[in-house]
C-alpha positions as CSV (number, residue, x, y, z in Angstrom):
1,X,0.1,0.0,0.0
2,X,1.3,3.5,-0.9
3,X,1.7,6.4,1.4
4,X,0.0,9.6,0.6
5,X,2.5,12.5,1.0
6,X,1.7,16.1,1.7
7,X,2.7,18.8,-0.7
8,X,5.3,20.2,1.8
9,X,6.8,16.8,2.1
10,X,7.0,16.3,-1.6
11,X,8.6,19.8,-2.1
12,X,11.1,19.0,0.7
13,X,12.1,15.5,-0.8
14,X,12.6,17.2,-4.3
15,X,14.7,20.0,-2.6
16,X,16.9,17.4,-0.8
17,X,17.6,15.7,-4.2
18,X,18.5,19.0,-5.8
19,X,20.7,19.9,-2.9
20,X,22.6,16.7,-3.3
21,X,22.8,17.0,-7.1
22,X,23.7,20.7,-7.4
23,X,26.5,21.0,-4.9
24,X,28.7,22.8,-7.6
25,X,26.2,25.7,-7.6
26,X,26.5,26.5,-3.9
27,X,27.1,30.2,-3.1
28,X,28.3,31.1,0.6
29,X,27.3,34.7,0.9
30,X,24.2,36.6,2.2
31,X,23.5,37.7,-1.4
32,X,21.5,34.5,-2.1
33,X,22.9,34.0,-5.6
34,X,25.8,35.1,-7.8
35,X,25.8,34.3,-11.4
36,X,24.7,30.5,-11.6
37,X,25.5,30.0,-7.9
38,X,22.8,29.9,-5.3
39,X,22.4,29.4,-1.5
40,X,20.4,26.5,-0.3
41,X,17.2,28.5,0.3
42,X,17.5,30.1,-3.2
43,X,17.7,26.6,-4.6
44,X,14.4,25.9,-2.9
45,X,13.0,29.1,-4.3
46,X,14.0,28.0,-7.8
47,X,12.4,24.6,-7.2
48,X,9.1,26.5,-6.4
49,X,9.1,27.9,-9.8
50,X,11.0,31.2,-9.3
51,X,14.2,30.7,-11.3
52,X,16.1,33.7,-12.0
53,X,14.2,35.8,-9.5
54,X,15.8,37.1,-6.3
55,X,14.8,35.4,-3.2
56,X,11.8,36.9,-1.6
57,X,12.5,38.4,1.8
58,X,10.0,36.3,3.7
59,X,12.4,33.4,4.4
60,X,10.2,31.6,6.9
61,X,7.4,31.4,4.3
62,X,9.8,29.9,1.8
63,X,11.0,27.3,4.2
64,X,7.3,26.5,5.2
65,X,6.7,25.4,1.6
66,X,9.0,22.5,2.3
67,X,7.6,21.9,5.8
68,X,10.2,23.8,7.7
69,X,9.6,25.8,10.9
70,X,10.8,29.3,11.2
71,X,13.7,28.1,13.4
72,X,14.6,25.3,10.9
73,X,14.6,27.9,8.0
74,X,17.0,30.1,9.9
75,X,19.1,27.1,10.7
76,X,19.4,26.3,6.9
77,X,20.6,29.9,6.3
78,X,23.1,29.6,9.2
79,X,24.4,26.2,7.9
80,X,24.9,27.7,4.4
81,X,26.2,31.1,5.2
82,X,27.8,31.1,8.6
83,X,29.0,27.6,9.0
84,X,29.6,27.0,5.3
85,X,28.3,23.5,5.2
86,X,28.1,21.8,1.9
87,X,24.6,21.3,0.2
88,X,24.9,17.6,0.9
89,X,25.5,18.3,4.6
90,X,22.6,20.7,4.6
91,X,20.4,18.0,3.0
92,X,21.4,15.6,5.7
93,X,20.5,18.0,8.5
94,X,17.2,18.7,6.9
95,X,16.3,15.1,6.4
96,X,17.3,14.3,10.0
97,X,14.8,16.7,11.3
98,X,12.0,14.8,9.6
99,X,13.0,11.2,10.3
100,X,10.5,9.1,12.1
């Protein structure tokens, strides 16, 4: 029997795949993107259908689209920008938050 997944869960799972596949695009500044490089949250923004557009300023609302709490969204930003974790490491952290 298959499990029905919520839209935020499907978005999060797709984002985790993209984080793991697009590590070469990672950008480590507070500018969200530079050329073809993006931060982890900008990658989610692109996945939501906003490619080429600057990240909206309401970060918690963007994170919520993937089922993240406000605190988790800020942690993703911190992992990317302050602690300079790789996209794969960020994906591992996000996945761990939702493990049963």
